[in-house]
N, C-alpha and C positions, 0 to 999 in steps of 0.2 A: 472293448476295454474302456474306451472313452478318454484315455490319456496316452498320448503318443510317447510320453517320457518312459513308459514301460519298455519300449523298444530299445532303450539305451542299455538295457541289461544283457542283451544278446550281442555278442561281439564276434567278428570274423577276422582272421588273419589271412590276407590274400596276397599272392605273388602276381604282380602285374608285369607281364613279359612282352617285349617287342613293341612297346609304344614309343612314339616320337617324343623328343624333348619338348616340342611345342605342346603336345597334349598333356604332358606332366604339369605344365604351368596351370592348366585348367583343373586337373585332378587335385593338385595340392593347394587349391584355394580353400578347400574345406577345412575349417579351423580345428574342429574337435576330433581329429583323426591323427594317427601317427604314421610317419613315412620314413623309410630308409631307402634312398635312391642310389643306384650304382653311380659312382663318381667318375667323371671324365678325367679326373686328375691322376687316376691310378691305372686306367685301362687303355690300351692302344686299340683304336677302332680301325676296321678295315671293311668299308663298303656295307656297314650295317645301318641301313636307313629305310625309312618308310617311303613308299611311292603313293601319294594321295590319290584316291579314286577320282577326285575332281580333276586333277591334272591329267590323268589318263584319259578321261572322257573328253577333255578339251583338246586332245590330240597333241599334248605337249610332253608326253612321257619321256620320249627320247632326249629332248632338250633338257628336261629336269634331271634325268639320270646322268647325262654327260656333264652337267654343271656340278652336281654333287660329287661326281667322280673326280672332276678337276679340283674341287675343294679338298677331297680326301687325299689326293696325290700330293697336294701342297702341304697338307697337315703332316704327312709322313716325311716330306722333305724338310719341313720346319723342325720336326722332332729330331731328325738325324743331325741337324745343324745346332740345335739348342742343347742337346744332351752333352756334348763335349764342352760347350761354353759354360753350362751350369756347373759341371765338375771342376772346370778350371777356376771359376769364380769362388768355389767353395772347397779349396784344396784340403783344408784342415778336416772338414767333414768327410771328404772323399777318401781320406786315408783309412777310415773305418768302414769295412765292408758292410757293416750293419746299416750304414746310411745310404747304401746304393739305391734301394727302392725309393727312399724319400727324395733323393736328388733326381732320379729319373721321373718321379712324379712332378717335380717342379718344371721339368722340361715339357712334360705332357700337358700340364695345366696352361702353359703359354701357347703350345702348338694348337690346343683345342679351340682357340679363337678363330681358327680357319674352318671349322666343320659346321655343318648345317643344323638348323633346328629340326630337320627331318631325321637326324641321327637317332637310331633306336637306343632305348635304355630300358632299365628294369627297376622296379621298386617293390619293396615289401610295404604292405598297408594294413594297419590295424584300424578297424572301423566298426562302430555299432550300427544296428539296423536302422535306427532313426536317421543317422547321417547317410547310410548307404541308400536309403530310399530317396533322400534329397539329391544325392549324387547321381543316381540313375535318371532322375527327371532333368537335372541341369545339363548333364552330358547329352541327353537325347535332344535337348533344345538348341545346342550349339550348331552353327552352320558348317560343321566339319563331319564328313563321312566317318573318319577315324573315331571321333567322339561317339557317334551313334553306335558303331560296332563295339566299342568298349563298353558302353551302357548295356548292350544286348548280352555280351559275354559275362559281365558282372552279374546280371540278373539270372542268366542261365546257371551260373555256378552257385547261386545262393537261394533261388526261389523255392526249391524243394526242401531246404533245410528250415526255413522260417517263413512259410507261406502266409501265415496270419499276420506277420509283422511287416513284410515287404509287399505293399498293396498298391500304392499310388506311384507308378513308375513312368507314366507317359508325360511327355513335355506339355507344359501348360502354355497358354497364350501369353501369360505374363512373362515367363522366362524366354519364350521363343521370339516375341516381336517387340518387346518394350525397348530394348537397346537399339534395334533397327529404327523404330519410330523416333526415338530420341535423336539419332543421327540426322534424320530428315528434318526435324524441327530445329535443330541447332545449326544446320548448314548455312542459313542466311546470316547468322551471327559470326561464324568462324571462317567462311569461305574467303580465301585470299589473305588471311590474317595470320597464317602460320609462321611462327618464329623458327628460323633454320637452326639456331643453336641457343643455348642459355648456360648459366652456371651449372656445374655438376651438382652442387648442393646449395640450397637456399632455404633458410628458416623463414617461412612465410608468416607464421603466427605462433604465439605461445601464450599460455595463461598469464594475464597481467599480474604483476607483483608476485611472481611464481614462488619465490622463497617465503614470502609472507603467507601465501595460500597453503604451502606445504607445512609451515610452522603451525598454522591454525588447525590443520588436520591432525597434527601430532598432539596439540593441546586437547583437541576434542576427544581423541582416543584415550587420553590419560586423565580425564576429568569428568565431572558431571555437568559441565556448562553447555549452554546452547552453542551452535556453530557461530552465530552472530557475535556472541560474547568472546568466543575463542579468536575470531578474526580480528576483533577490536584489540584484544590483548596482544596478538601477534604483530599487529600494525604499530603498536606502541613500544615494542621491544627495542632496547638499545642494541646496536650492532654486535657488541660483545656478548650480550645475553642470547641473541639469536644464534650466533656462532656456537656458543656453549651448548645450546639445545641440539643443534645438528651434530656436534661432536659426540654428544651422548648417544645419538642414534647410531653412529658409525664406529664408536670406539672398539667394540668387541666383534666387529664383522670380520669374516674370513672371505677369501676370494670366491668360494663356492656358495656363500650365503645369498639368498634373495633378500633385497632390501625390504623395509617395512611397506606394507600395503598402503599406508597413508600417502606415499609418494605417487600413487596412481591418481591423486587429485590434481596433479600438475600435468598439463598436456602441451604437446608441440606438434606443429604441422610443417612438414618439409616438402619442398618440390625438388625432386632428384632427377638426374639424367644419368643413365647407366647402360652398360653393355648387357647383352643377354646372359653372358657368363656371370656377371655380378648379380643380375636379377635372380638367377637360379638359386643363389645363396640367400639373398634378401627375402625371397618369398617364404622361406622357412620360418620367418618370424611372424607367424600367422595371427598372433593375438593382437598385433597392431592392425590398423586399418590401412590396407594397401590398395590403391586404385591406380591401375596402369593404363596408359594409352597404348595404341598399337605400335609395333616396331615401325620406325620411320627412317628411311634411307637419307632423308634430308638432315638428320641429326649427326651424320657421319658415323665413324666406327672408333672403337677403342683398340689401339695397337699396343700390345705388351711392350714394355721398355726393353725386354731382352731381345725382342724381334728387331727393334731399332739397333740395339747394341751389336748384333751380328750382321748388320747391313742388309736385312731382308725386308725393310719397310716398303721399298719400291715394288718388290714382287708381291708383297702382301696386298698393297693397294691396287695392283693390277688385277689380282684375284677378286678383290672387292668390286672393282669396276665391272668385271664380267658378270659377277653375281647380281649386281644392281640392274644391269641390262636385262638379264633373264627374269628377274623379279618383276620388272615393268611389263614384260610380255605376258607373264602369268597373271599379273594383277588385273590386266584388262579383260581377261577371259574368265578367271575364277578368283576374284579378290580375296575371299576368305582363306584360300589355300596358298596364296602367294608367300606368306611368311615362312613356309616350310623350307624355302630355298635360301633364306637369310642365314647368316652365320652367328656364332656366339659373340662376334665382335660388334654386331649391329646394336644400335641403341634404341632406347625408349624412354619416355618421361613417366615418372611415377610420383604420385601424391601419397605421402605416408604420414599418418597421424598416430602418434604413440605417446604414452605417458612416461614420466621420469623413471618409474620402476622398469618399464620395458626397455628404456634406453640403457639402463644399467646392464640388463641382460645382453643387449646387443653389443655394448662396449666390451663386456667380459670376453665374449667369443670373438668379436670381429676387430677389435683394436689391438688384440694380442699379436705378437710377432709371428706366431705360427699360423695366423689367418692368411688366406690367399690375398695377394697384394691389392687386387682391384677393390674388393669389398672393404679391406682394411683402410685404404685411402678414403673411400666414401664415408665410412663410419667415423674415422678420425675427424673429418671435416664437420660431420653432424654434431659430434660431441663438443668440438671447439666452439661452434656457433651457439649451441645450447648453453654451455657453461658460462658464456659471457653474461647471460641474462638471469641465470639461476645458479650462481657459484656455490651457495650453501647446499642446495638440494643435490647438486651433482658433485659434491665434495670428494667422494670416493669412487667416482665413475672412471674406469680405466680398463685396459686389458688385463688378463690374468697375470701376464708376465711382469706388468708394472705395478701390481697390487702391493707387494711388500715394500717397495721403495716409496710409494705414495702414502701408505699407512705410516711409515716411519717419519715422513716429512710432516704429516699433520699431527701425529701423536709421538713426538720425539722421545718422550719418557716412558712410553708403553712397553 
């Protein structure tokens, strides 16, 4: 055919069953696909976890199973303690039986910080054959037996349906060895210089004079001028005129509207530190550029406030201490598989580059009161830092629940 874009017209809906939470992080890196993953906020787990082939071959299977079993037992213990606490803290909601499932979900979402990344999950995936072919290659290049098996099963399920479209499925040297070689080259520069902790949210960089740049893009789309001329005009605007321009952009916006594409001309780069539970939600914002480091026990863990409130922090940290000890044992024998034993509470550093339009979308979903507390806290801090340097561009950025009040404040007569 000569053009691989033709393969984008053939689409599969695939149910991916029994994969680990760790592997879903790799599967859901592919941007131009759609995923619906079973939520750990609503399902109680009971020893549903993957035992990695690498760990079995290293003779550590019994230790691994015992450790994950210990985590699961503590998970159920936490849930039993958190459930009455959540109902007690939300008496008004608890009076309505229709809220029972929601309140139980709040208890489950905090208890899940104790369970492993080996925990099995399930997701529905809609993917075209161009992306499927890429996914097959990338999964087969990962240093995880589970990823290789997933690639094989995906290929087996689809190859006879579209044999002329799914052709290049084997791992390439570029995908297989580039990151490994990069680690070796970078080692002299980073060895012994690891920072044990850092701020949870730090705005590293943003487009200089972001409001001016956004205003220039708005002028460009609404005129016949060159961009240089628009940038000059935007730079010479009086503050009141610039504010009036942005108020025109946002006056008729609703909470479900995507802001104008011109706001994609303004970028931000954040360095973030978050739990695996938080990352599981952040990774869904795939149009942004998300670069993650490995999970790192030196970064500590995120303990849900409710766990502290019921006096279970000490037990929680004792479970984490045991987990970290086993992680080190596994890491020395099969480092790539060691993260399977880590929990949803363990942290990693993430570099996230997104534009202002994407931040609006993030804020609508994650700064909302209905969002899970961990990612809500992270997103609120991101928005607060970004708004300091581009107040006009982010004039209407907020959660859905705060949209009406914010709109009324900015447009009191509307």
